[in-house]
Every structure is written in structure tokens, then in C-alpha cells.
C-alpha positions as CSV (number, residue, x, y, z in Angstrom):
1,M,-60.4,18.0,65.9
2,S,-56.8,19.3,65.8
3,E,-55.7,22.8,64.8
4,T,-54.4,21.4,61.5
5,T,-57.7,19.7,60.6
6,P,-60.0,22.1,58.6
7,P,-63.1,22.8,60.6
8,P,-66.5,22.4,58.9
9,L,-66.5,26.0,57.8
10,A,-63.1,25.6,56.2
11,A,-64.3,22.5,54.4
12,A,-67.5,24.2,53.2
13,D,-65.5,27.2,51.8
14,A,-62.7,25.1,50.4
15,N,-65.1,22.7,48.7
16,A,-67.0,25.6,47.2
17,N,-63.8,27.2,46.0
18,A,-62.6,23.9,44.6
19,A,-65.4,23.9,42.0
20,A,-63.3,25.9,39.6
21,A,-63.1,25.7,35.8
22,P,-60.0,24.2,34.2
23,T,-57.1,26.6,33.8
24,P,-53.9,26.6,31.8
25,A,-50.9,24.7,33.2
26,A,-49.4,26.7,36.1
27,T,-46.2,26.3,38.2
28,P,-47.0,24.6,41.5
29,L,-46.9,26.9,44.5
30,N,-46.7,26.0,48.1
31,P,-49.4,27.7,50.4
32,A,-47.0,30.5,51.5
33,D,-46.0,31.4,48.0
34,C,-49.6,31.2,46.9
35,A,-50.6,33.6,49.7
36,Q,-47.9,36.0,48.6
37,Q,-49.0,35.9,45.0
38,L,-52.7,36.5,45.9
39,K,-51.8,39.4,48.1
40,Q,-49.8,41.0,45.3
41,R,-52.4,40.5,42.7
42,F,-55.6,41.1,44.8
43,P,-54.6,43.3,47.7
44,A,-58.1,44.6,48.2
45,L,-59.1,41.1,49.3
46,F,-56.0,39.4,50.6
47,G,-54.1,42.5,51.9
48,G,-54.7,44.0,55.3
49,A,-57.3,42.5,57.7
50,V,-58.7,39.1,57.0
51,K,-62.0,39.1,55.2
52,P,-64.6,36.4,54.6
53,L,-64.2,35.1,51.0
54,K,-66.9,35.1,48.4
55,L,-68.0,31.6,47.7
56,R,-66.4,30.0,44.7
57,I,-63.7,32.7,44.7
58,Q,-61.3,30.3,43.1
59,I,-63.1,30.5,39.8
60,D,-62.7,34.3,39.8
61,I,-59.0,34.0,40.6
62,Q,-58.3,31.6,37.8
63,E,-60.3,33.8,35.4
64,R,-58.4,36.9,36.4
65,A,-55.0,35.2,36.6
66,P,-55.1,32.3,34.1
67,G,-52.2,29.9,34.3
68,V,-50.8,31.4,37.5
69,F,-52.3,29.1,40.2
70,T,-53.0,25.4,40.0
71,K,-56.2,24.1,41.4
72,Q,-54.2,22.1,43.9
73,A,-52.2,25.1,45.1
74,L,-55.4,27.2,45.6
75,S,-57.2,24.4,47.4
76,A,-54.2,23.9,49.8
77,F,-54.1,27.6,50.4
78,F,-57.8,27.9,51.1
79,R,-57.8,25.0,53.5
80,R,-55.2,26.7,55.6
81,H,-56.6,30.2,55.2
82,T,-60.3,29.4,55.9
83,G,-59.2,27.1,58.8
84,S,-57.2,29.9,60.6
85,T,-58.5,31.4,63.8
86,S,-58.4,34.9,62.3
87,Y,-60.6,33.8,59.4
88,L,-63.1,32.2,61.7
89,I,-63.2,35.4,63.8
90,A,-63.8,37.4,60.6
91,V,-66.7,35.2,59.6
92,S,-68.2,35.3,63.1
93,K,-68.3,39.1,63.0
94,A,-68.8,40.2,59.4
95,A,-72.1,40.6,57.7
96,H,-70.9,39.9,54.1
97,R,-68.4,38.0,52.1
98,F,-66.0,39.9,49.8
99,D,-64.9,39.6,46.2
100,L,-61.4,40.2,44.6
101,E,-62.1,44.0,44.6
102,G,-62.8,44.0,48.3
103,Q,-66.5,44.7,47.7
104,A,-69.3,43.0,49.6
105,S,-70.5,39.9,47.7
106,G,-73.2,37.9,49.4
107,A,-74.3,37.8,53.0
108,I,-72.8,35.3,55.4
109,S,-75.4,32.7,56.3
110,D,-76.4,32.1,59.9
111,E,-75.3,28.5,59.5
112,H,-71.8,29.4,58.5
113,R,-71.6,32.1,61.2
114,Q,-72.7,29.5,63.8
115,V,-70.2,27.0,62.6
116,A,-67.4,29.6,63.0
117,L,-68.6,30.5,66.5
118,D,-68.7,26.8,67.5
119,E,-65.2,26.1,66.2
120,L,-63.9,29.2,68.0
121,A,-65.5,28.0,71.3
122,R,-64.0,24.6,70.8
123,R,-60.5,26.0,70.2
124,R,-60.8,28.3,73.3
125,A,-61.8,25.3,75.4
126,N,-58.9,23.2,74.1
127,Q,-56.5,26.1,74.7
128,E,-57.8,26.5,78.3
129,S,-57.4,22.7,78.8
130,R,-53.8,22.9,77.6
131,R,-53.0,25.8,79.9
132,E,-54.4,23.9,82.8
133,L,-52.4,20.8,81.9
134,E,-49.2,22.8,81.5
135,E,-49.7,24.5,84.8
136,Q,-50.3,21.2,86.6
137,Q,-47.2,19.8,85.0
138,R,-45.2,22.8,86.2
139,R,-46.5,22.3,89.7
140,N,-45.6,18.6,89.6
141,R,-42.1,19.5,88.5
142,A,-41.7,22.1,91.2
143,G,-42.9,19.5,93.8
144,L,-40.5,16.9,92.4
145,L,-37.6,19.4,92.7
146,H,-38.5,20.3,96.2
147,D,-38.8,16.7,97.3
148,F,-35.5,15.7,95.6
149,Q,-33.6,18.6,97.3
150,T,-34.8,17.4,100.7
151,T,-34.7,13.6,100.2
152,T,-32.1,11.2,101.6
153,L,-33.0,8.5,99.2
154,T,-30.8,7.4,96.3
155,K,-31.8,8.5,92.8
156,A,-33.0,5.0,92.0
157,N,-35.1,4.7,95.2
158,F,-36.4,8.3,94.8
159,C,-37.6,7.6,91.2
160,A,-39.2,4.3,92.3
161,L,-41.1,6.2,95.0
162,K,-42.2,9.0,92.6
163,G,-42.9,6.7,89.7
164,V,-40.5,8.6,87.5
165,P,-38.2,6.8,85.0
166,L,-34.6,7.1,86.2
167,D,-33.3,8.3,82.8
168,E,-35.9,11.2,82.8
169,L,-35.2,12.5,86.3
170,D,-32.3,14.8,85.5
171,G,-34.2,16.4,82.6
172,L,-37.3,17.0,84.7
173,L,-35.2,18.6,87.5
174,E,-33.4,20.8,85.0
175,I,-36.7,22.0,83.6
176,A,-38.0,22.6,87.1
177,R,-34.9,24.7,88.0
178,G,-35.3,26.8,84.9
179,E,-39.0,27.4,85.7
180,A,-38.1,28.3,89.3
181,Q,-35.6,30.9,88.1
182,E,-38.2,32.3,85.7
183,R,-40.7,32.7,88.5
184,A,-38.1,34.4,90.6
185,R,-37.3,36.9,87.8
186,H,-40.9,37.9,87.4
187,A,-41.8,37.9,91.1
188,P,-42.8,41.4,92.4
189,P,-40.1,43.0,94.6
190,P,-40.7,42.6,98.3
191,R,-42.3,45.5,100.0
192,Q,-40.0,47.6,102.2
193,A,-41.1,47.9,105.8
194,Q,-42.0,51.5,106.7
195,P,-40.2,53.0,109.7
196,F,-42.3,53.0,112.8
197,E,-43.6,56.5,113.7
198,R,-45.0,57.1,117.1
199,P,-48.3,58.8,116.9
200,R,-48.3,62.4,118.2
201,R,-50.2,63.4,121.2
202,P,-52.8,66.1,120.9
203,G,-51.5,69.4,122.0
204,G,-47.9,68.4,121.2
205,P,-45.3,70.8,119.9
206,N,-46.1,70.0,116.3
207,S,-49.9,69.7,116.6
208,G,-50.7,73.4,116.0
209,A,-52.7,73.5,119.2
210,P,-51.6,75.5,122.3
211,P,-49.8,73.5,125.0
212,R,-51.8,72.6,128.0
213,R,-50.9,74.6,131.2
214,P,-49.7,72.6,134.2
215,R,-52.2,72.6,137.1
């Protein structure tokens, strides 16, 4: 499941919200404009921190703002909104859903909370996999740059040895050089060596103890 595909929780909420009564004709809005309109008209619910939505909230919206939002515009907005990571986190932590006045309106079921938790876990796993893949690709590019700088082969033979298309080599090396410069900029400064100081002998002039008398 990709980030753009609504998770089961988003589908459940969006389908519930889609069961709205017919409304007067409204000007079509894209999801961004729809979000701005909802925030202006219902700031208690759509302003500030993300809150879990009351089921079938679309019916309430069209009753309170007839002719403002098309069913299609609200459905598109809800698919994006309820599929966002911030919304899933809110559902996983909150005890209740909220109405247009920002008041609690119905408890979140254990099923919906678990669906949110499962989707968050899946996204974290995918994110970790992407980070590992990107780090491996950086290491591969760094190794490629090192080997290219020390090789005596021609570009064509080097690419054949490494299994890299000849027309992609320069681009990969350029990326590797940029990544090496970035690592160098963020590397901690080298520690300065401390001057060697000979340990003082007990009874020395600076020890605070009386000097020993010669025998």
C-alpha cells in the first residue's frame, strides 16, 4: 500500500462521510481549497491540532453550509485528510471523535484504533526500509567513486567491471562527490592533541610537600 492509497481507516471514514444527503449545486473545490474553507467555517474541528472526525460528518457540513461544498470535493478532501499520518496518530491516541463544534461525539472503536496503529506500523517499517536502501545506495556510490579515482581502466572497461551503464557513470560520480562534501561539512572537528606534561615527582617544588634532605 503506497502513501497515496487511503488505508482501511481512511476508506471507512471516507465511505461513512460519503453517505451525505443531496445538496444544492456548489462550485467545485480542490482538496486544498476545500480544507481552507472548512478551516474558516469550522475552526473548532479543522483548526489547530488534527482531531478524529465524527462519522458521517459530511452530512453535518452540507447541512450547515448548503451549496458550498460538492460531495465530490468533500470526499476527495476526506480521503486525503483521513489517510494522513497525523490523522492516524490522532485516531490511535484519542478516546473520542469530534463534531463541527469541536465537542466529543462518539467513542473511537477498538477496531478503528487498531487499524490506525497497524497502518502507522506499516508506514514506519516502509520508512525504515527506504532509509536503509538509501544508505546502501550512498555507500555504493562512495565505493564507486573511490574505485574510479584509483583505477587505471578506461571508463568503458570500468563500467563493464562494475556493471554500471556508461551513460550513467558521470551522474553517479557527481552525486557521490556531493555526498562526500556533505559528510565532510558535518563531520566533527578533529580533536586537538593535548601538550605532553611530565608528571611531577612527590616532594617537588610545586607539590606543597617539604623537600627531602640530602643524606
